[in-house]
C-alpha positions in Angstrom: -1.2 19.7 -12.8 -4.7 22.1 -12.5 -5.6 20.6 -15.8 -5.1 17.3 -15.8 -7.0 17.1 -12.3 -10.0 19.1 -14.3 -9.5 16.7 -17.3 -9.5 13.5 -14.9 -12.6 14.9 -12.7 -14.6 15.5 -16.5 -14.1 12.3 -17.5 -15.5 10.4 -14.2 -18.4 13.3 -15.2 -19.1 12.2 -18.7 -18.6 8.7 -17.9 -21.1 8.6 -15.0 -23.4 10.6 -16.5 -23.7 8.7 -19.7 -22.9 5.3 -18.5 -23.1 4.7 -14.6 -26.4 6.5 -14.1 -28.3 4.8 -16.9 -26.6 1.6 -16.1 -27.7 1.1 -12.1 -31.0 2.6 -12.7 -32.1 0.4 -15.1 -30.7 -2.8 -12.9 -32.9 -0.7 -10.2 -29.8 -0.9 -8.1 -29.0 3.0 -7.6 -29.2 2.9 -4.1 -27.4 0.0 -3.2 -24.5 0.7 -5.7 -23.9 4.8 -4.5 -22.4 7.7 -5.8 -22.2 7.1 -9.6 -18.9 9.5 -9.8 -17.5 6.8 -7.5 -18.2 3.7 -9.8 -17.0 6.0 -12.9 -13.7 6.5 -11.0 -12.9 3.0 -10.3 -13.5 2.3 -13.8 -11.3 4.5 -15.1 -8.4 3.1 -13.0 -8.8 0.1 -14.1 -9.0 1.3 -17.7 -5.6 3.4 -16.8 -4.3 -0.1 -15.2 -4.8 -1.8 -18.5 -2.9 0.7 -20.4 0.0 0.4 -17.9 0.1 -2.8 -18.5 -0.4 -3.3 -22.0 1.6 0.0 -22.9 4.7 -0.3 -20.4 5.2 -3.6 -18.5 4.5 -5.7 -21.8 7.0 -3.8 -23.8 9.7 -4.2 -20.6 9.5 -7.6 -21.1 10.9 -7.5 -24.7 13.7 -5.6 -23.9 14.6 -6.6 -20.6 13.2 -10.2 -20.2 14.0 -12.5 -17.0 13.5 -15.7 -18.9 13.5 -15.9 -22.8 10.8 -18.0 -24.5 10.5 -19.3 -28.0 6.3 -18.6 -27.9 4.2 -17.2 -25.3 1.8 -19.5 -26.1 1.2 -19.5 -22.2 0.5 -16.7 -21.6 -2.5 -16.0 -23.5 -4.8 -17.2 -21.0 -3.5 -15.1 -18.3 -4.4 -12.1 -20.8 -7.9 -13.2 -21.2 -8.0 -13.2 -17.1 -6.8 -9.9 -16.7 -9.2 -7.8 -19.9 -12.0 -9.9 -17.8 -11.1 -9.2 -14.9 -10.4 -5.8 -15.5 -13.1 -4.6 -18.0 -15.8 -6.7 -16.1 -15.8 -8.3 -13.3 -14.1 -6.2 -10.9 -16.5 -3.2 -11.7 -19.2 -5.3 -11.6 -18.1 -7.2 -8.2 -17.1 -4.1 -6.4 -20.1 -1.6 -6.6 -23.2 -5.0 -7.1 -21.7 -7.0 -4.2 -19.2 -5.7 -2.4 -20.7 -2.0 -1.7 -23.9 -4.2 -0.7 -22.3 -5.7 1.9 -20.8 -2.5 3.1 -24.1 -1.2 3.5 -25.4 -4.3 5.3 -22.6 -4.3 8.0 -23.3 -0.3 8.2 -20.3 1.0 6.2 -20.3 2.8 2.5 -22.0 5.6 1.8 -25.1 5.3 3.4 -22.6 6.0 6.4 -22.9 9.5 7.9 -20.6 9.5 10.9 -16.8 9.1 11.1 -16.4 5.1 11.6 -12.9 3.4 12.3 -9.8 5.0 12.3 -11.6 8.7 11.8 -13.6 7.8 14.4 -10.6 7.2 17.0 -7.8 9.2 16.0 -10.0 12.0 14.9 -6.9 13.8 13.9 -7.1 11.5 10.5 -10.3 13.4 9.3 -7.6 16.4 8.7 -4.8 14.4 7.2 -6.3 12.1 4.4 -3.1 11.3 2.6 -1.6 10.1 6.1 -5.1 8.1 6.8 -4.3 6.5 3.7 -0.6 5.9 4.0 -2.0 3.8 7.2 -4.8 2.2 5.4 -2.3 0.4 3.0 -0.1 -0.6 5.4 -2.6 -2.1 6.9 -4.4 -3.4 4.3 -1.1 -5.0 3.1 -0.2 -6.6 6.6 -3.7 -8.5 6.1 -3.0 -9.6 2.6 0.3 -11.0 4.0 -1.3 -13.4 5.9 -3.9 -13.9 3.9 -1.5 -15.1 1.3 0.7 -17.4 4.0 -2.8 -19.2 4.5 -3.2 -19.5 0.7 -0.2 -21.6 1.2 -0.8 -23.8 4.1 -4.3 -24.6 4.2 -4.9 -27.4 1.7 -8.0 -26.6 0.3 -7.1 -23.0 -0.3 -4.1 -24.3 -1.8 -6.4 -26.0 -3.7 -7.6 -22.9 -5.1 -4.2 -20.5 -5.0 -2.2 -23.4 -6.8 -4.1 -22.5 -10.0 -2.0 -18.7 -9.8 1.3 -20.7 -9.4 0.5 -23.0 -12.1 2.3 -20.5 -14.8 5.1 -21.8 -16.0 5.7 -18.7 -18.1 5.3 -16.2 -15.3 4.6 -12.4 -17.2 2.8 -9.2 -16.2 -0.6 -10.9 -17.4 -0.3 -13.1 -14.5 -1.5 -11.2 -11.5 -5.5 -12.1 -12.1 -4.6 -15.9 -12.8 -7.2 -16.6 -10.3 -10.2 -18.7 -9.6 -13.1 -16.5 -9.0 -13.9 -18.3 -5.5 -10.6 -17.7 -4.4 -10.8 -13.9 -5.3 -14.4 -13.3 -3.8 -13.0 -15.0 -0.9 -10.1 -12.7 -0.6 -12.0 -9.7 -1.4 -14.5 -10.5 1.9 -11.5 -10.7 4.1 -10.0 -7.4 2.7 -13.5 -5.8 2.6 -14.6 -6.8 6.1 -10.6 -5.1 7.3 -11.3 -2.3 5.3 -15.0 -1.6 6.8 -13.3 -1.9 10.0 -10.8 0.9 9.7 -13.4 3.1 7.9 -12.4 2.8 4.3 -14.7 4.7 2.1 -15.8 2.9 -0.6 -14.0 4.6 -3.4 -10.9 4.6 -0.9 -11.0 0.5 -1.2 -11.3 0.6 -4.9 -8.1 2.8 -5.0 -5.9 0.6 -2.2 -7.4 -2.5 -4.4 -6.4 -1.7 -7.9 -3.1 0.3 -6.7 -2.4 -3.1 -5.4 -3.1 -4.8 -8.4 -0.8 -2.5 -10.2 2.2 -3.0 -8.4 1.6 -7.0 -8.2 0.9 -6.7 -12.5 4.5 -5.4 -12.2 6.0 -8.0 -9.9 5.2 -10.7 -11.7 6.1 -9.4 -15.1 9.0 -11.2 -16.9 11.6 -8.5 -16.3 15.0 -8.9 -15.0 15.2 -5.4 -13.4 15.9 -4.4 -9.7 13.0 -1.4 -9.5 15.0 0.4 -11.6 17.5 2.9 -10.1 16.5 2.2 -6.5 18.5 -1.5 -6.8 18.7 -3.6 -4.1 17.2 -0.6 -1.6 14.3 -0.6 -3.9 13.8 -4.4 -3.1 13.4 -3.6 0.8 11.1 -1.0 0.0 8.5 -2.3 -2.6 7.9 -5.9 -3.8 9.7 -6.2 -7.3 9.9 -8.5 -10.3 13.0 -10.6 -8.7 11.6 -10.9 -5.6 8.3 -12.2 -6.2 9.7 -14.4 -9.0 11.5 -16.1 -6.0 7.8 -16.8 -4.8 6.9 -18.6 -8.0 10.1 -20.5 -8.2 9.8 -24.5 -9.1 10.2 -26.3 -6.2 14.1 -27.1 -5.6 14.1 -31.4 -4.6 16.9 -30.4 -2.2 15.5 -27.9 -0.6 12.1 -28.5 -0.6 10.8 -25.4 1.6 12.8 -22.3 -0.3 9.8 -22.0 -2.4 8.1 -21.0 0.3 9.1 -17.2 0.6 8.2 -13.8 -0.4 4.7 -13.5 0.6 4.3 -9.8 0.3 1.8 -8.2 -2.0 3.2 -4.4 -2.1 5.4 -4.1 0.7 8.3 -6.3 1.4 8.3 -5.4 5.4 6.6 -8.3 6.9 8.7 -11.1 4.5 11.9 -9.4 6.7 9.7 -9.1 10.0 8.4 -12.5 9.9 11.3 -14.3 8.7 9.9 -15.4 5.3 12.1 -12.9 2.7 14.2 -14.3 0.6 17.0 -12.0 -1.1 19.7 -14.0 -2.8 21.7 -13.7 -5.9 21.6 -17.6 -6.9 20.0 -18.1 -10.5 16.2 -17.9 -10.5 14.3 -21.4 -10.7 12.0 -21.5 -13.6 8.5 -20.5 -12.4 5.5 -23.1 -11.7 4.5 -26.0 -10.0 5.7 -29.5 -9.3 2.2 -31.3 -8.8 0.9 -33.2 -12.5 -2.5 -32.5 -11.4 -1.8 -28.5 -10.7 1.0 -28.2 -13.7 -2.2 -29.9 -15.9 -3.5 -26.2 -15.9 -1.3 -24.8 -18.4 -3.2 -27.0 -21.2 -6.3 -26.2 -20.4 -8.8 -22.6 -21.1 -10.2 -19.9 -18.8 -13.3 -22.1 -18.4 -11.6 -25.3 -18.2 -9.2 -24.0 -15.7 -11.8 -22.6 -13.3 -13.8 -25.7 -13.4 -10.7 -28.0 -12.6 -9.7 -26.0 -9.7 -13.5 -26.1 -8.3 -13.3 -29.9 -8.3 -9.9 -29.8 -6.7 -10.9 -27.4 -4.1 -13.9 -29.6 -3.2 -11.6 -33.0 -3.0 -9.8 -31.2 -0.2 -12.6 -29.0 1.4 -14.8 -32.2 2.0 -11.8 -34.1 3.5 -10.2 -33.9 6.7 -6.8 -34.0 4.8 -7.9 -30.4 3.3 -7.6 -29.0 6.7 -4.6 -30.2 8.4 -1.8 -27.6 7.6 1.1 -27.7 5.5 2.2 -28.7 1.9 0.1 -31.0 -0.3 -0.2 -32.3 -3.9 -3.4 -33.8 -5.1 -4.1 -37.4 -5.7 -6.8 -39.3 -7.3 -10.3 -37.9 -6.7 -8.1 -34.8 -5.9 -7.4 -36.0 -2.3 -4.7 -33.6 -0.5 -1.5 -35.7 -0.3 0.7 -34.3 2.5 4.7 -33.9 2.0 4.9 -35.2 5.2 2.8 -38.5 4.7 5.8 -39.9 2.4 4.7 -38.3 -0.9 7.8 -39.1 -3.4 8.9 -37.4 -6.1 8.6 -38.8 -9.6 11.6 -40.6 -11.2 12.5 -38.0 -13.7 12.0 -35.2 -10.8 15.9 -34.9 -9.8 16.9 -35.1 -13.8 14.3 -32.2 -14.9 14.7 -30.1 -12.2 18.5 -29.8 -12.7 17.8 -29.8 -16.2 15.0 -26.4 -15.5 18.2 -24.6 -13.3 21.2 -25.0 -15.6 18.9 -23.1 -18.4 18.1 -20.6 -16.1 20.6 -17.5 -15.9 20.6 -14.8 -13.0 17.9 -12.4 -13.4 20.7 -9.5 -13.1 23.0 -11.2 -15.2 21.3 -9.7 -18.3 21.1 -13.2 -19.9 18.1 -14.7 -20.6 16.5 -18.3 -20.4 16.6 -21.1 -22.7 12.9 -22.0 -24.1 10.9 -24.1 -21.9 8.1 -25.9 -24.1 5.5 -27.2 -22.5 6.1 -31.1 -22.0 9.8 -30.8 -22.0 12.3 -32.4 -19.4 12.8 -28.8 -18.0 9.1 -28.7 -17.5 8.0 -32.1 -16.4 5.9 -32.1 -13.2 6.9 -34.1 -10.5 4.6 -35.6 -7.9 5.2 -33.2 -4.4 4.5 -29.3 -4.7 
């Protein structure tokens, strides 16, 4: 264990000395960016996350698939999102935007006195593990309510729906999101972190550990958290639990997909009545709104652009601020389900075809391929 710790610290020192320090000095942001070792550690954690996704989770998808696809074409853009996020955007955004933001609000590396929980409860200063666990529970609770808001506020759903449009959900899908949505989430979570007195390196670890769990929960695997089984699914969010959250809408039970919002801990879903545990066959993933489903035929840049137009179409209209499930009509106008949006004529048949093609995730069988444009993937006009 000691040798591994020393190796890890040596890697941080090397990266901080030979890469991070020259870069922040060249950009003239050394004071705002803070400790180069903290930046180097965040970069190494991101690299470790990428290794675990590609080296562990991806092989598990081939060995124990929840769904079997004739090809993985739709997962390519999600992989590109993950590579871009982990190898570039996340480190840059964290230490070029969030760090100065923390300093501006009185936190970050410039803070000399204990703040947040360590200030309110001095006992935590001598118990860093307990403090981190409390941080994590609060962080996850905030994420739960933020995630519910993403689904019920139409202009926020306009962005978040891009994440849900994927018909081939995989270990790469977690980072499939609009960058404006990601910035908004980051500022909310960072503000909560500052209020709790979370150090920058601790915040990076909170975020990256959460991302790693989410990478696994999005994976196309039929595992029930290994030997933990059903008990484990009530301790941590796993692939089966989260796949219910991404299910294609059931026309016979149109609110069933509004479930399992938890990021890492399913406790909040159980506490607030949104948990769905069932042995029913898992429905295909995706959305039933044709405007959002069209994201599957777009590349990364086009997906960002069309999602931004969808957001603006909702944000600038009164309907975009009225809570509830919506689809998007001409000019990206939000159409509330409560206002009588009707399913596409082929929707019922498509849903039945899709469901009969799906077998239980825990049953060991896969799912018949659903090629883009097939009946099983045909969209409806409601979410």
